[in-house]
Structure formats: C-alpha cells, structure tokens
N, C-alpha and C positions, 0 to 999 in steps of 0.2 A: 576635949568635950566628947563624949557622949558617943558612939563612932553611929547608933542607930538614931540618934538623933541628927546628928549629922549628913547620916544617907535617909532620913525623913525631910529635911531641910533642902539636901537637894534635889529627891523630887517633887518638890517645890517650885524647883526651877525648867526654866526654857530649853535651858544646854542640857541636862540630863534626856530628856522625853528626846529629841534633838541624837544626842547619840544615840539611842533605841532605832528612832526614824533612818542616820547615816548607816547603823547598820544594819536594816534590813534590804538596803536600797546596795549597798555590798554585794550580801549572799543574793538578792536578785540579779546584777549585775556579775558573779561569776555563776548564776545557771542561765543564761544568755549568752554567756562568755561559751559555757559547756556546749550547748545547744549549738550555735552558728557560727563557732572560729573551732575547736575541735567538734561538733559536728557530731556529735553524742546524742540522739536522735530521743528523746523524754518521755513519756510510757505515760499513760494517766494516771499512775499514781504521782511519778514527776511531778505530773500539772497540777493536780489538787493540790499538793505541797507546796509547791510554785503561791497557792490560793492562800493557804495557809499562810504561810510565809504573806501576804502582800496583806492581811488580815492582823498581823503586830504592826506594819506600819502605820497601818489606816487610823489601830486605836494606836500609837507613837504621832501621830497627828493629832489627835483628840487632847491627848494630854495636853501638847503644847501650844497650844489655841491661848489655857488660864488656867496653867499648872498648881497659882495656888487658888483655885476653887473649890473645893474638897466634892462639889460633884462630876466636876468635869475631872478631877482626877483618877479618881471612883471609878467613872465610866470608863475610862483609858486603862485601869487597871483591865477591869472586868472585859474588854475587849484584849488583854493582852493575854489577860490566859486562858478564857474561849479561846484564843486561835493559837497560839504556842500551845493547849493539851491536845483541841484538834490537829495543826501538825505531829505530833508528838506519836496518834492514834494512828492513826496515817505510814508514816513514816516505821513503823513496828511494824503493819500488817503488811510493807513493801519489801521488807527484813522477813516475814516470813516467807513473803514470795516468790523470795531470792536465793534465801536459802533450804526452805522447805518443799519443793517446787513438786505439783499436784496434779493430775486434771482436772479435779475438784472444785480445785479452790484458787483461781484467776483471776484477774481486771480486768474492768472494762475494757469492750475492741476500743469503744470512744467514751471521747470524756462526756460526760452529760453534768450541764450547766440549765439554772432555771428558766423558761423561758424569758423571763423580762429581765435576762442578762446573760444573755450567750454567749457569755465574754471571748469561745472559740472562732465566733462568727467577726462578734466585735475587730478583735484582734489573732488570729490564725496563726502570724508567725509567733505569740508570745503561748498562748491555751492551746495549741493544736497537737494530738499527742498521737506517733506516728512508733512509738520504740516500742522494745518487750517490755515488765514486767517482771519477767523472772529473770532476764541476763543483766550476768553482776558489768556493767561496761567502763567502767573508770574503781580505780585504786589507790588509799595515800597513805600510807603512814597502815599496812595491811585490812582499813574502813571500804566500804563500800560506801558509791550516795548517801541512799535511806543512811546508813549507821551513819554516813557521819552529821545527818540530820536530827538521827535521835539524839545524841551529844549536844546538836544544838537547842533543841528543839528544848530536854531538859534541863537542860540550863539558863534559856530563857524562863521556865519551867519559875527554877533555884530563885536567880534572882529576883524574879517576879514577891517569892513570897519570903527573903530578906527584907525586900521595900516593904511589901503590906505589912509583917511584923512593925517595921517601922514606922509605922504612919501611928502607934502605939504608943510611942516612947517621946516622954514628958522631956520637955527643956530640965537641962541641967541646973542646979545651981549654982 
C-alpha cells in the first residue's frame, strides 16, 4: 500500500487526532509537573508557549469531531499549523532571551491576555507567570526547556506537512 495514502486514511480516523490530543495533554501535564512538583517558576514566554500547545490540543479536538469530513479535517490542520507555528516562533524568541541576554530585549513582566479571555485570572495556577525568561532553570541532554519546545513544535510542523501532503495522495490501484 502507498505510504502517503495510508497516512491520509489514518488522518481520517479519530485515533490519529486522539493520539495528537494525548501527546498535547502529556506535554501540558509535564509542564504542570515542572511548575508544581519540581517548583520551576514559569515565565511569561513559558505561559504563551503553553497556550500555543493548548491551541494544538483544541485543533486535535476539532479534528476528532468528524475526521472524515474534509472541511473539519482541514480546519483541524489549520489550527494545528497556526498554533504549532506560533509556538515555534515563541520558543525561538525564548531561546534568544536565554542565550543572548540584553537589557533591550526582554519578555514582559506580566502575561497579557485579551480582556475577553483573562486566562491568568481564571486559572492562575496554570497561567500565572512569576519566573525569569532569561534564566535556564532546567536542561535535559544539554537542551533547555525552550530549546526542547523548538524541537517539539518543529516536529509538529514536519508531521503536519507530511499529513497535508498525504491528503493529495491517490488511492493505489
């Protein structure tokens, strides 16, 4: 069977979108573990990256509603792509704050959400920032947390690219 066509068929199943959602929930749970168990203070950029990750999760929920419907599936792809791209840009900026510190390039002191969605007021234990963006507080395999997020968000975009390309695959004869 054609590999791209198999990927296309898989993207039309709820299981594929559920796997994406489970990976996002696991990453969000990891972030909360770092914050509340390891006591690592999240910074403003961390919170924005967390929201971008949740955007991918909401896109997964949307795609899971009816993955056989092309419009729903493509809206899911759009949400996945937009959120992963925003997360990648935020992560790259965060890495820049950490490894090229400058008094002229710093993150905000407080998170700023729209008035209609003050997440930091609704759920301060998840969306309140009190850390320093320029400090490297955790590393794994020599990469800081924002560097890992660059890898994760870039990986999401590569996976999305493969899935989008597969949408144009023809059924093998």
